[in-house]
C-alpha positions as CSV (number, residue, x, y, z in Angstrom):
1,M,-0.1,12.9,13.6
2,E,2.2,13.7,16.3
3,S,1.9,10.8,18.4
4,I,3.2,8.5,15.8
5,N,6.5,6.5,15.9
6,K,7.9,7.1,12.7
7,N,10.9,4.5,13.6
8,A,8.1,1.7,14.2
9,K,7.7,-0.9,11.4
10,I,4.3,-2.4,11.1
11,L,3.3,-5.5,9.4
12,V,-0.7,-6.0,8.4
13,A,-1.2,-9.6,8.1
14,T,-4.5,-11.1,6.5
15,W,-5.6,-14.3,4.6
16,G,-8.9,-15.1,2.9
17,S,-11.3,-13.9,0.1
18,R,-11.6,-10.6,-1.4
19,G,-13.8,-9.3,1.4
20,D,-10.8,-10.2,3.9
21,V,-8.1,-9.1,1.6
22,Q,-9.5,-5.5,0.5
23,P,-10.6,-3.9,4.0
24,M,-7.1,-4.8,5.3
25,V,-5.3,-3.3,2.1
26,A,-7.3,-0.1,2.7
27,L,-6.0,-0.3,6.1
28,T,-2.5,-0.7,5.2
29,K,-2.9,2.3,2.5
30,H,-4.3,4.7,5.2
31,L,-1.2,3.5,7.4
32,Q,0.9,4.3,5.0
33,D,-0.5,7.8,3.8
34,A,-0.3,8.7,7.6
35,G,3.4,8.4,7.6
36,F,3.8,4.8,9.1
37,N,6.5,2.5,7.7
38,V,4.2,-0.7,6.9
39,A,3.6,-3.5,4.7
40,F,0.9,-5.7,3.7
41,Q,1.4,-9.4,4.1
42,G,-1.5,-11.4,2.4
43,P,-2.1,-14.1,-0.4
44,K,-1.6,-13.5,-4.2
45,N,-5.3,-12.8,-4.8
46,A,-4.4,-9.1,-3.3
47,K,-1.8,-8.4,-5.7
48,D,-4.0,-6.5,-8.2
49,L,-5.0,-4.3,-5.2
50,T,-1.4,-3.8,-3.5
51,E,0.1,-2.9,-7.2
52,K,-2.6,-0.2,-7.7
53,Y,-2.8,1.5,-4.5
54,K,1.2,1.3,-4.5
55,V,1.1,-0.7,-1.0
56,R,4.2,-2.9,-0.4
57,H,3.2,-6.5,-0.5
58,I,4.8,-9.2,1.1
59,E,3.2,-12.4,-0.5
60,L,1.9,-15.3,1.4
61,T,2.4,-18.8,-0.6
62,C,-0.5,-20.1,1.5
63,D,-3.2,-19.8,-1.1
64,P,-6.9,-19.3,-0.2
65,D,-8.3,-19.7,-3.9
66,K,-6.8,-22.9,-4.0
67,V,-8.3,-24.0,-0.7
68,M,-12.0,-22.8,-1.7
69,A,-11.3,-24.5,-5.3
70,S,-10.9,-27.8,-3.6
71,P,-14.2,-30.1,-4.0
72,A,-13.7,-31.2,-0.4
73,V,-13.4,-27.9,1.1
74,M,-16.6,-26.8,-0.8
75,E,-18.7,-29.9,0.6
76,V,-17.2,-28.6,4.3
77,M,-18.6,-25.4,3.6
78,K,-21.8,-26.5,2.3
79,T,-22.5,-28.8,5.3
80,N,-20.8,-26.7,8.1
81,D,-18.8,-29.8,9.2
82,Y,-15.9,-27.7,9.8
83,K,-14.2,-30.5,11.5
84,K,-13.4,-32.6,8.3
85,L,-11.0,-29.6,7.3
86,Q,-8.3,-31.0,9.3
87,D,-8.3,-34.1,6.9
88,I,-8.0,-32.1,3.6
89,P,-4.5,-31.8,2.3
90,E,-5.3,-28.5,0.4
91,Y,-6.4,-27.1,3.9
92,K,-3.4,-28.4,5.8
93,E,-0.9,-27.6,3.3
94,N,-1.9,-24.0,3.1
95,Y,-4.0,-22.5,6.1
96,V,-1.5,-24.5,8.9
97,L,1.6,-22.9,7.2
98,I,0.3,-19.3,7.6
99,A,1.9,-19.2,11.1
100,E,5.5,-19.9,9.8
101,E,5.1,-17.2,6.9
102,I,4.0,-14.6,9.4
103,R,6.8,-15.5,12.1
104,K,9.6,-15.2,9.2
105,A,8.0,-11.9,8.0
106,V,7.6,-10.2,11.5
107,E,11.5,-10.5,12.0
108,D,11.6,-7.4,10.1
109,F,9.0,-5.4,11.9
110,D,8.2,-4.1,15.5
111,L,4.5,-4.7,15.4
112,F,2.1,-6.7,13.6
113,L,-1.7,-6.6,12.9
114,C,-3.4,-9.6,12.1
115,I,-7.2,-10.3,10.9
116,C,-9.6,-12.4,12.8
117,G,-9.3,-15.5,10.6
118,I,-6.0,-16.0,11.7
119,W,-5.8,-15.2,15.1
120,E,-4.7,-18.1,16.5
121,H,-1.6,-18.1,13.8
122,G,-1.0,-14.7,15.1
123,Y,-1.1,-15.4,18.7
124,L,1.6,-18.1,18.2
125,V,3.6,-15.9,16.5
126,H,3.2,-13.3,19.5
127,K,4.1,-15.8,21.9
128,K,7.1,-17.0,20.0
129,T,8.8,-13.7,19.1
130,G,7.5,-11.5,21.8
131,K,6.5,-8.8,18.9
132,P,3.3,-6.7,20.0
133,M,0.1,-7.9,18.3
134,I,-3.1,-6.1,17.3
135,G,-6.1,-8.0,16.5
136,V,-8.5,-6.8,13.4
137,M,-12.0,-7.8,13.5
138,L,-14.2,-7.6,10.3
139,Q,-17.2,-9.3,12.5
140,P,-17.8,-8.3,16.2
141,Y,-16.0,-11.5,17.1
142,F,-15.9,-10.8,21.0
143,P,-18.7,-12.4,23.4
144,T,-21.6,-10.3,24.4
145,A,-25.2,-11.0,25.6
146,N,-26.7,-8.6,22.8
147,F,-26.3,-11.2,20.0
148,G,-24.9,-14.8,19.7
149,F,-22.2,-16.1,18.3
150,V,-21.4,-14.6,15.0
151,V,-20.5,-17.8,13.3
152,M,-22.8,-20.7,12.8
153,D,-25.4,-19.2,14.6
154,T,-28.6,-19.0,12.4
155,D,-30.7,-16.8,15.2
156,P,-28.0,-14.4,16.6
157,F,-30.6,-11.6,17.5
158,R,-32.6,-13.5,20.0
159,E,-34.2,-11.9,22.9
160,D,-32.8,-14.5,25.5
161,R,-29.3,-12.7,26.5
162,K,-28.4,-15.4,28.7
163,K,-28.7,-17.9,26.0
164,N,-26.7,-15.6,23.6
165,L,-23.8,-15.9,26.2
166,E,-24.3,-19.8,26.5
167,I,-24.2,-20.1,22.7
168,W,-20.8,-17.7,22.7
169,E,-19.3,-20.2,25.2
170,T,-20.6,-23.3,23.4
171,N,-19.1,-22.0,19.9
172,L,-16.0,-20.5,20.8
173,K,-14.7,-24.1,22.3
174,Y,-16.0,-25.6,19.2
175,A,-14.2,-22.9,17.0
176,M,-11.0,-23.4,19.0
177,S,-11.1,-27.2,18.8
178,L,-10.9,-26.7,15.2
179,N,-7.5,-25.2,15.2
180,E,-6.3,-27.5,18.0
181,P,-4.0,-29.6,15.4
182,L,-2.5,-26.1,14.7
183,I,-1.8,-25.1,18.1
184,Q,-0.2,-28.3,19.3
185,R,2.1,-28.5,16.2
186,Y,3.4,-25.2,16.7
187,C,3.6,-25.1,20.5
188,K,5.8,-28.3,19.9
189,E,8.1,-27.0,17.3
190,W,8.3,-23.6,19.0
191,G,8.6,-24.7,22.5
192,L,5.4,-23.1,23.5
193,P,3.6,-24.2,26.6
194,L,0.4,-25.9,25.6
195,P,-3.0,-24.5,26.6
196,S,-5.2,-26.9,28.8
197,H,-7.9,-26.4,26.3
198,P,-7.9,-24.6,22.7
199,E,-10.3,-22.3,24.1
200,S,-8.0,-21.2,26.9
201,W,-5.8,-20.0,24.3
202,L,-8.2,-17.6,22.8
203,G,-9.2,-16.8,26.6
204,E,-5.4,-15.8,27.2
205,F,-5.6,-14.0,24.0
206,R,-8.6,-11.9,25.2
207,Y,-8.5,-12.1,29.4
208,V,-4.8,-12.4,30.3
209,D,-2.7,-10.7,27.7
210,K,-5.6,-8.7,26.7
211,I,-4.5,-8.2,23.3
212,P,-5.9,-4.7,21.5
213,V,-8.5,-5.4,18.8
214,I,-10.0,-3.1,16.2
215,G,-13.3,-3.6,14.8
216,G,-13.3,-2.8,10.9
217,Y,-17.0,-2.6,10.9
218,S,-19.5,0.1,12.1
219,E,-21.2,-0.1,15.5
220,L,-24.5,1.1,13.8
221,A,-24.4,-2.2,11.9
222,I,-25.0,-4.2,15.3
223,G,-27.2,-2.1,16.8
224,G,-24.7,-0.2,19.0
225,R,-21.7,-1.3,21.1
226,P,-22.2,-4.1,23.6
227,P,-21.7,-3.1,27.2
228,E,-19.7,-6.1,28.1
229,W,-16.7,-5.2,25.8
230,P,-13.6,-3.9,27.5
231,D,-11.6,-1.0,26.7
232,Y,-9.1,-2.6,24.6
233,V,-11.9,-3.6,22.1
234,H,-12.0,-0.7,19.8
235,T,-14.4,-0.2,16.8
236,A,-13.4,1.9,13.9
237,G,-16.0,1.8,11.1
238,Y,-15.6,0.2,7.8
239,F,-12.2,0.2,6.1
240,Y,-12.8,0.9,2.2
241,L,-10.7,1.9,-0.7
242,D,-12.2,4.7,-3.2
243,S,-12.2,3.4,-6.7
244,D,-8.8,4.4,-8.4
245,T,-10.5,5.4,-11.7
246,G,-13.7,6.9,-10.7
247,V,-15.5,5.6,-13.6
248,L,-17.5,2.5,-14.2
249,D,-17.0,-0.1,-17.2
250,E,-18.6,1.8,-20.5
251,K,-20.8,-1.2,-20.6
252,I,-22.2,-0.8,-17.2
253,E,-22.4,3.0,-17.5
254,T,-24.5,2.6,-20.9
255,F,-26.9,0.0,-19.1
256,L,-27.5,2.4,-16.3
257,K,-27.9,5.9,-18.4
258,K,-30.4,3.9,-20.9
259,K,-33.3,3.9,-18.3
260,E,-31.9,6.5,-15.3
261,D,-35.5,6.3,-13.8
262,E,-35.5,2.6,-13.4
263,K,-32.4,1.6,-11.0
264,P,-31.6,-1.9,-11.4
265,V,-31.5,-4.7,-8.9
266,F,-27.8,-5.8,-8.4
267,F,-27.3,-9.8,-7.9
268,S,-24.3,-11.3,-7.0
269,F,-22.9,-14.3,-4.7
270,G,-19.5,-12.7,-5.0
271,S,-16.8,-15.4,-3.6
272,M,-19.0,-18.3,-3.1
273,K,-17.5,-20.1,-6.1
274,F,-19.6,-23.3,-5.2
275,A,-23.0,-21.7,-5.6
276,D,-24.8,-23.4,-8.4
277,P,-24.7,-21.3,-11.7
278,K,-27.9,-22.6,-13.3
279,K,-29.7,-21.7,-10.0
280,T,-28.5,-18.2,-9.8
281,L,-29.1,-17.5,-13.3
282,E,-32.7,-19.0,-12.6
283,L,-33.0,-16.5,-9.7
284,A,-31.8,-13.5,-11.6
285,T,-33.8,-13.9,-14.5
286,A,-36.8,-14.5,-12.4
287,I,-36.4,-11.1,-11.1
288,R,-36.2,-9.7,-14.4
289,K,-39.3,-11.6,-15.9
290,K,-41.8,-12.1,-12.7
291,L,-41.1,-8.7,-11.0
292,G,-40.3,-6.4,-14.2
293,Y,-37.1,-4.8,-12.5
294,R,-33.9,-4.5,-14.2
295,V,-31.0,-6.7,-13.1
296,I,-27.3,-6.5,-12.9
297,L,-25.9,-10.2,-12.7
298,S,-22.3,-10.0,-11.4
299,A,-20.4,-13.3,-11.8
300,G,-18.1,-13.1,-8.9
301,W,-16.1,-16.2,-8.6
302,M,-18.9,-18.4,-10.5
303,E,-18.5,-19.7,-13.8
304,F,-21.3,-19.0,-16.5
305,A,-21.6,-19.9,-20.1
306,D,-21.9,-17.0,-22.4
307,S,-25.0,-18.9,-24.3
308,D,-26.9,-19.2,-21.0
309,I,-27.0,-15.3,-20.5
310,P,-30.4,-14.0,-21.5
311,Q,-30.5,-11.6,-24.3
312,D,-32.6,-8.6,-22.9
313,E,-31.7,-5.1,-23.0
314,D,-32.8,-4.8,-19.3
315,F,-30.6,-7.6,-17.9
316,L,-26.9,-7.3,-17.8
317,F,-24.2,-9.8,-16.9
318,I,-20.9,-8.5,-15.8
319,K,-17.8,-10.2,-14.4
320,G,-17.4,-7.4,-11.7
321,A,-17.4,-4.1,-10.9
322,P,-16.2,-1.4,-8.3
323,Y,-19.0,-1.5,-5.6
324,D,-18.7,1.9,-4.5
325,L,-19.4,3.1,-7.9
326,L,-22.2,0.9,-8.7
327,F,-24.0,0.2,-5.3
328,P,-25.5,3.8,-5.3
329,R,-27.2,3.6,-8.6
330,C,-28.9,0.4,-7.8
331,S,-32.5,-0.2,-6.2
332,V,-31.7,-3.4,-4.4
333,I,-28.4,-5.4,-3.4
334,V,-28.9,-9.1,-3.5
335,H,-25.6,-10.7,-2.2
336,H,-24.3,-13.6,-0.1
337,G,-23.7,-11.5,3.4
338,G,-20.0,-11.8,3.3
339,A,-18.5,-8.9,5.5
340,G,-17.1,-6.6,2.6
341,T,-20.1,-6.9,0.4
342,T,-22.4,-6.0,3.4
343,A,-20.0,-3.1,4.1
344,S,-20.2,-1.9,0.8
345,A,-23.9,-2.2,0.6
346,L,-24.3,-0.3,3.9
347,L,-22.1,2.3,2.5
348,S,-24.2,2.8,-0.5
349,G,-27.4,3.6,1.4
350,V,-29.5,1.1,-0.8
351,P,-31.7,-1.9,0.8
352,Q,-30.4,-5.4,0.8
353,V,-31.7,-8.9,0.5
354,V,-29.0,-11.2,2.0
355,V,-28.9,-15.0,1.0
356,A,-26.2,-16.4,3.4
357,F,-24.2,-19.4,2.8
358,F,-22.0,-20.1,5.8
359,T,-19.4,-18.7,8.6
360,D,-20.5,-15.1,9.5
361,Q,-23.0,-14.5,6.6
362,P,-26.0,-15.7,8.7
363,F,-25.1,-13.0,11.3
364,W,-24.7,-10.2,8.7
365,A,-28.4,-11.2,7.2
366,A,-29.8,-11.3,10.6
367,A,-28.0,-8.0,11.6
368,M,-29.3,-6.0,8.3
369,K,-32.8,-7.1,9.3
370,K,-32.6,-6.0,12.7
371,I,-31.3,-2.4,11.9
372,G,-33.7,-1.7,9.2
373,V,-31.9,-1.9,6.1
374,G,-32.4,-5.5,5.1
375,A,-35.3,-7.6,3.8
376,N,-36.0,-11.0,5.7
377,P,-32.8,-13.3,6.0
378,L,-32.6,-15.9,3.4
379,E,-30.6,-19.2,3.4
380,Y,-29.1,-20.1,0.3
381,Q,-29.5,-24.1,0.7
382,K,-33.3,-23.3,1.4
383,L,-33.7,-20.8,-0.8
384,E,-37.0,-20.8,-2.9
385,E,-37.6,-18.3,-5.9
386,K,-41.1,-17.4,-4.4
387,D,-39.2,-16.3,-1.1
388,L,-36.3,-14.2,-2.9
389,L,-39.1,-12.5,-5.2
390,E,-41.3,-11.7,-2.2
391,N,-38.2,-10.2,-0.4
392,V,-36.7,-8.3,-3.6
393,K,-40.1,-6.8,-4.0
394,L,-40.1,-5.8,-0.2
395,A,-36.8,-4.1,-0.4
396,H,-37.5,-2.3,-3.6
397,D,-40.9,-1.1,-2.5
398,D,-41.0,-0.7,1.3
399,P,-40.6,3.0,2.1
400,G,-39.3,2.3,5.7
401,L,-36.5,0.2,4.1
402,I,-35.2,2.7,1.7
403,K,-35.4,5.8,4.2
404,T,-33.6,3.8,7.0
405,A,-31.1,2.3,4.5
406,A,-30.4,5.9,3.0
407,E,-30.0,7.2,6.6
408,I,-27.7,4.9,8.1
409,G,-25.8,4.7,4.8
410,A,-25.2,8.5,5.1
411,K,-23.9,8.3,8.9
412,I,-21.6,5.2,7.9
413,Q,-20.3,7.2,5.2
414,Q,-19.1,10.1,7.9
415,E,-17.3,7.3,9.9
416,K,-14.5,7.3,7.7
417,G,-13.3,3.6,9.7
418,A,-9.7,3.4,8.0
419,S,-8.6,6.9,9.1
420,K,-10.2,6.4,13.0
421,A,-8.2,3.0,12.9
422,V,-5.3,4.8,12.1
423,E,-5.8,7.1,15.1
424,I,-6.2,4.0,17.3
425,I,-3.3,2.5,15.9
426,A,-0.9,5.5,16.4
427,K,-1.8,5.6,20.2
428,L,-1.2,1.8,20.7
429,V,2.2,2.0,18.7
430,K,3.4,4.8,21.1
431,D,2.7,2.5,24.0
432,L,3.7,-0.9,22.5
433,V,6.9,0.2,20.6
434,P,9.5,2.2,22.5
435,T,11.1,5.2,20.4
436,A,14.5,4.3,19.1
C-alpha cells in the first residue's frame, strides 16, 4: 500500500469486555500485516489474543473484569442508573485512570486510535499532547434521525425522525454528564480549559475538531448509512479474527457430527456475568425439552455447577468456542446482543434471538429485527420462558428469516471490514502524520 507512512507509529487503545477487545486486536493485526508500526493498548483480558496473533500489547492496569465483578457495578447495570458509577471505588480506581495510562503510552507514538467507550479519555489525551486521534466505533455512535440513541433507547427504530433526534440530544447530554468528574479532573490536572457543559466536550470532538471516526460495523446492520453523517465519519465493516486453529474442540465436533441434519440452537449470554445461572439453565433446557431442538449452552462469564448440567446426549455444555467456526453450524443463535457477538452472528448467516440486558444491546436487538435476520427483541429483566420459546421457534422455522440471514451474512463476509479500515487509516495517516 503506497500511501502508508512507514515511519508513523500507531497506538490502538481500547478497554472493555471481549466484545470490545477482540475487534480492536483484529484491527491492530491487520494494520501490522499491512506494514504499520503498531501496538495494541488494552486490558490484560486481551493477552491470550495478542500473544496468539503476535501483536505487541501495552497492558492497561485498569481492569474491566474487576469492575464488572463488583456487586455494586452489577447492580447499576441491572437498573441502568449509571450516575451511581461515580460513587463505586472499583469503577473510579480503574475507569478514570485510563486517560493517564493512554497519555503515558502515546508519548512513544505519532497517532492513536481510541475505541468509543473511552473517547472522552482519548480526546483529553489528544488535547493535552497534540497527538492526532482517530475514533473507532463498534456501534453507530453519531446522531441521526434514522434511529434513536444507541444506548438506553428501547425503541430506537421508531418512525418519528424528529423524536429520534431529540432522543439523541437528550441522551448525549446525559451520557456526557456521567463523565463530568473525569473531564473536570484531567482538565484541572493537565491545564486544559473546562467545557461549559460536558456535552460541549463531545460536540467539540465531533463538530469543531472533526475528529475522524471509523465504524467497525456494517452499514447493512443498521439499514444503510444515515444521510446526516459527515464525510469524516467512515464505516468499514466488522473487524474479526479468523480462528488460529481452524478446528473446534473435539467434544463440540463430535456433538455436531452425531446428528448433522439437526443443527443445534446456540445459547449464551457471553460477558453478562451477573445473569442468573439457574434461570439461564432453565431457559436453555426448555428449548431442548419443549421444542425438541438440540442445544449448545456456552457458559461465557457465568459460573455453573457441573451437577446442574442435564445429562442429555442432545444437550452440550461448553465453556466457550470460536464463534466463526461454531455459529455457521447452528440453526439459531440466542445471545445478549453485545456488539461482538452480534457481528459474529451476522457473519454466520444464521437467524438470531437477542435477549438484551443494557447499554447498546437493545439497539442491536431492534436492529436485527429491523433488517430481517432476528426474531422479536427480548429484554432479560422481563424475559418469560414462553416468549423465548416462541421466538426461538420463529427463528428456527421462518423461511424469510433464514433466507435473509443467509443473504446478509454472505454480503457482510465480502466487506472485509478490517482491511477496509486499514485503507482508511492509511489515507488519514498520510494527512495527519508528516513524513519524517
